N, C-alpha and C positions, 0 to 999 in steps of 0.2 A: 227527558224533559228540564229545561235553565229553571231556573229558580222567578224570572221576570218572566216566563211562559206559564208559570203556574200561579200566580200572582194575576197576571192579565185575564185567567180564565175565570181567575177568583174577586175581580173586579167587575167583570162583564155580569157576573151571573148576582152582585149585591146592586147594581143598576141597575139591573133587570126587574130584580124585585122591589125596587124602592121606586120603580114606576118610570124610570126615566124613559127616552126612545131608546130604540133597541141597534139604533146606528150611533150610538154614544161611545168617542173614544173616548179610554178609559185613562190613557196616558200615562200611562206608569214607565217610569223612570229610575234610575238610579240614584239617590240623594248625593249632593255635592258638598255635605257638612254633613261631619257625627250628630252632633247634635239634633238634625233632622231626620235620624233613624239612616235603614239603610235602602228603603226608596219609599217612592212618592206614588202615590194615584192622583193625578193633578184633574182630572174629567170633572170633576165637581163645577170648576168655575165656568167651562165652555157651555156644559148643558144648563148651567142657571142661567149665562145670556139668554139662548134659546128660549129657555121656559119662563122669562124674565122672573125670575125667582129668587132666592139670597141663598149666595153660594153656600155659606156656613151651614145653613138649615139644610141644604142637598145633601152635603158630607156627611152630614150626622145620618141621614137618613142610610146615606152609602154605607156607614161603618156600622148600625145596625144590622145590616142585612148582609155584612163582608163575613166570614166564614175563615177563616185565618189562625184560630185556634192553634192548629197541629204545627203553623212553621212559626207564628209570629208572637212575642212574651209582652208586646203593646202596641198599639192603636192611636193616634192621636189627630188632631184638626188643627190646624197650624193657618198663620195670617189670613187669608181671605177665603179660605177653603183649601188649603193643602191637605191629603191624609197622608199624615207620617207611618211607616211599618220598621219598625224594631225586630227583626228578625230574633229565635232562640239560637240563645249559641250551639244546643247539644243539633240544634237543626243544620246548622253550618257545616257542623263537626262530623254529622253522618253525610252531608251532602258530599264533602269533599272526599270522606273516605270512600263514598260509592266511586266517587269521578277517579279517583287511585287505581279504584281496580278493573275502570274500565278501558278498553284498549285503544277508543279516541276523547279518553278525558272528559266523558259526556257532554263533548261537543258536536252538535245534530250536523249531520253534512248537508250539503245543498240539496234541495228539493228537487232540484232541476240542474245536476251538474253540467259545464262546460268545457268549450273546448279553448282554452288560454295559451295565445304564444308570449314567453316572455323573453323579451330582448334586451340585457344584460351584462357585464364586463365588457364585450368589445374593446378588446386594446388592440393596439396598432403595433403591429409585427413587426416595424422596422424595430423598434425601441424594444428596451426593456419596459416590462410595468413599474409602475409609479404609486405613489402612494394613491394620486389622486383616482385613478382605475378601482380604490377599495371601495368606494361610495356603489357606485355600479355593482360591484360584484357579489358584496357583503346585504347591498336592500336588496337586487333582484333574487338572489339566494334566499334570503328568508322570507319573500314572496313567495316564490314556487312553493316553497314549503310546507306553505299556511295554505296555502291554492290545493295542493295535494291534498292536505289534512282533512281539508273537506270534502276534500271528492272531486274536483275537479281536474280533469284530464291538461295535464302541464306539459305544454311543448317547448322546451329552455332554446335559445337561439343566439350564440355566441356570435354577435354578427364582427368581428375580427375582421381589423383594415390590413388589407396583404396584396393591394394594386393599389395602382397609381405611380406617378412619374417619381416618384422618391424610391420605389422600387428597381428602377433604372441604374440608377448614382449605385446604390447599394452591389446590382449587381455587379458591375462593373469593375467596382472595388475587393467583390470577392474574388474575380475571376483572375487578378492580378493580383491575389494572396494566395490560389491554390497555384498559379505558376509559377510562385517561389515557393513550393514546398512548404507552404503554412499549413498544418493541420485544421479544419475546420474546427471540429470538434473542441479539443486544447485550448486554441487561439483566437483565430479569427474571430469565433462568437462566443468566447466565453463570457463577454461584457458586449454586450449590444449595446450598451450606449454609446463606451468608447468607439466600437467598430463605427456606427451611423454617425459618429460625430469624425472621425477620420473620411471618412468617406464624404461630406460633406466640404471639409476643410481641402481636398482635393475638388470638389465640384467649385469651389470659389476662386482657388487662386492655381490650379495646374491646367499650363494652357492645353487643350484639345481633351481634357476628360469631362468636361461637360459635353459636349456635344458627343463621346460618345455614351456617355447615360443617357444624353435624348434617344439615340439611333438605335439605343437596347430596349430602352421604354415602347417604341414603336416596334421592334421587331416581338417582343415580347408579347404584347396587344396582338400581335400577327401571327403567332402560335409558333413562332419560332424555337426550333427540341433546344438551342444549345442554350437558349435565355432561359427556358422555360424549366432546361434540368438543375441549372444554376439556380435561379428562384424557388423550386422545391427545395433545396437544401437548405437556402436560408429560413424559408417559410417552416420544413421540418424541424430543426434547431430553435426557430424562436416558440412553435408553439410547445416545443417540451421545456425551455424555463418556465410557461404562463400554466403549464401543468402542476408543476413543480410548487410554486406559488400557490395553486388551488387547493395542493394536496395539504399542507402546511394550512392553511386556512380552512381548513374542513368544508370548502367549500366544493356543490354536486355537480358542476360542470364537469365532462368528459369531454374528448374527442369526438363524438358522434353528433355532441352539440353544435359543434363550428359548423356554422353555417355561413361563411366567411364573402364581402363582399365580392370577389374572383367565382362565388359559385353563381353568381347572376348575369355573367361574362355573355352567354348565347342569347341571353333575352332582352341584352340592351337596345340591341338596333328594330326588334319588333315594338318596345315601349316608346320609342321615338315616331316610328311610323302609326303607332295607333293615335299618339297625340296630334300628331298631321294628318292624318285622316279624320280627326273627329275637330276641327280646328282649334285644340287646346292650347299647342304650340304655334306659334308663329317664328318666321325669322326677323332676325334683328340686329344686324350688324355681324352677320354672319352665323349669328348664334341661332338655335332654337330657344326661345322662353315662351316660356307662361305666364301671361297677364292676370293679374288675383285683383280682380276691383274687391272684393270684402278685406283682403288686408289694405286698402289704400293709405295713404298718408294723409296728414292734416290740409295738405291741398288737392288731393283730391287724387294723386297718382298713385294708379296700381302698383301692386307691390308687383316685382321682377325677380321671377324663378326661373334660372339657367339649367334647361335640362340636359344642354351638345353645345360644347365648345365653338366655336369657328373654328377649328382645326377639324372639328369631328369626336374629338375627345368625348369623353362621357365624364362625370362627374358623381359627388356621392347623392345628390337630386336623383338620378338615373336610377344609379342601386337601387336607393331606398323607395323607390316607385315600383322594382321589380319583387322588393321584399315584400311587400304590400300585396300584390300580386299572389305571389306563391304563397302568401300564410292565410290572406282569405281567401284565395277561392282554390287553390290546393289542398290546404291543410283543412281548409273549414272551419278557421278559429273563427269565434262568437268576441271571444275581445285580444284585443293585440293590446300587449303592456309594454313598453319603452322606456328603461330606466339610463336616463342620459342629464348631463348638467343640465342646469338653465340657462345657458348661453343658447342651446340650441334650438329655445323656445318659437321665435319665428322658423327655421327650419322648419321642427316637425307640423306646424299650423300649415306652412306651402304643401310638404308630400300630402296631406292628410288632404283640401281639399282640392289638389290636382288628381290624387287617386282615384279619390267619390266621382269627379265628372268625366275620367274616364273610365268608371267601371274595374279600375283594377283593387277597390273594396266595394265588396257586399253592403247594402244597407244593411244588414244583419249582422255586421262586425263591427265591436265597438272600436276608435282608435283611438290609445288611451297615452298620452306620451304625463311621462312619470317627471317633473323634472326636480332636482337638490340642486345644492348650493357650491360653490367651487371652493378649492383648495388653492390658498393665497401663500405666497411666502416660496421658499428658497425649497425646488423640487427633491425630492425624496425618493430614493429607490426602493425597491421592495427585493428585500436580500434573503 
């Protein structure tokens, strides 16, 4: 039992003995300044207002019935009716010693443990991890450890970016590298950032390369064996780099926690069909769009959430909706926590509203976007 719980019980007993109503809130809080002691009982003021009595006189009655001699060296009334509690140093020392002997450090587990999915880190596998990924990775890993420590069942989800148009460009460049006899592991992908930059330069400048890259995207999405083999080769090397970073940082993510964008490919057509069947998504300029009145701008125009491009391609929106379905309906999550920078706030608002309309998120599942600030200035790689 923690100190606050002990004081709450003692405060309730004292208030009852002093004749206060049984439903009186003792309002026990930690003190904000040393001169106010270690804890404060603030319920006298609220009770006095209801009882139309003097709060300091009521606080005095509470103190007269407050049995804290075993844990406190001094109690006092301050201001309009605050009760300051100064704890005994020897009591605190014994509490610390007891906590140190306890496997859980005297931290109480949740009375009702929950299944919590935590989406964090999620690097783009087309490039090397950089310092910007550290915030999601470290914050997320700290949270999952804390949740597990409190007794929740935590399911880590590393929603790695391993799909999309950029991979057609990389596959085309990788194919040429291999055909020239370049060793994949030691040269071609030894520096993912340089590899990506070289491929992008060819895409922008080299005649015919962009068309080849776009063709490879279509083939990859269509299940072409050759493109898929090269894609898997690239992904495996990129994942290995991420795992080396996790190991150096003592991050608990493993390969088993990877649920990348590509994992939802088979579900995306069904997601679009569901949205269309429920009249949630409508065609607009050839694309499938969800118009959200809840996020309308100042002119009353609804927020447009594109879930399928005019050419039939899918987006992050589609993948995130599929992830909602998997996490809520298949994993049975009661909470979903997503650690991404604040610039994605609108996107995840749109995802949640659409997912709830479509039944991809159960009412019992909370969807919690946990934003953090952005890293400004020159990009630094994690080496």
